[in-house]
Steps between C-alpha positions, in 0.01 A plus 500: 500500500870442568621145504771351717689237314719275715762273344679254724846434379698281723785446250729316749704177481226334696226592240397251223654193672322275261628682196852493644491117493533509126670837426813664641464796735626761240232399257226505746615834630498631137143366455376668807653828432368502141152393617470781762619751240232385269228513763606842610494633150138368432383641818672838447323517159154486655319821425337533844584696807719249701780445741737211443639329805786257472516264803861370504779396726795641305612806335341550161646737237245468224185622678527872511125542445411274792477547873711254673359315803765289678401131542556429875359145506605145386130436431357658182146530623623670834715736290203595282273566809762723658563683159127586482563737799710709278250518217246790510283404202161348563524275194801269503632269220762243596688375197765231517833587363546180279240556236682511166202547287300741707408821307350828570167424312431211726586698814274782400207247438544337840495842673201612304316178581560570874376855460181386315402191709650607833625143547830348610673388173718195508713393196631154521823350362499174309581294817234673712724762646415870492645738267299814569258606777294809501296617787373779720724534810179512707445136408698325781605140428812295541772486247554161365776534220680171440421151365133477395434849623217578259306197629572606855393854430178367331417283800551784753296742296205249471525423872501874594229589240727743314404633154781369270567406148744223415617567139547223255859407458683654202860476394559861593465396871783236479775540740836320519566260795639192330695399192174355378351849505789609268429210260127592493590871425742401224210326310305822476493721194511842675796529741707813556845522357676519836340165596598339153859581593475323835320210347779463228752489784300222652476317173135547473477741208649499156 
């Protein structure tokens, strides 16, 4: 079965406002661009039938294997809801663009888990956000991405009687919203070279 993979990439000066309190715009922009390139590569390497959709406000010159969907809203959840109207696949995976440790193997396992259990699969970040959401588009529910979104999704799914699986948190689901997130990433043993370079610029990696 063909999978539709949606990656929201806002990539604007208004994105990552908490991170910009501690880092200059140029460094944050570099981090965002390298992160989305990493996510796109790992998604592209999935050995499944798929379409990759990039939801974005700007012009992207490094997503030649993706279908661009223009982000028309200031609200991420509204933008995602509208983007789904342009996705034909029955199974949809929403993957955040700032997951520096995500890999093809983990993504494949999540998709396989959904295929086997027919449940909504929810992967939480360390701070109870949501890094990945895998679902059948026939399962109608509100999108709640943002602060504590995994807890909000969990509450809604329970209230509505949805079959879902909240995965245990793993480092691979870590995102980057604050300088503290970068510090925690710098303490791990397995980080990609592009991230090491940015961490060195921040004084967080030798």
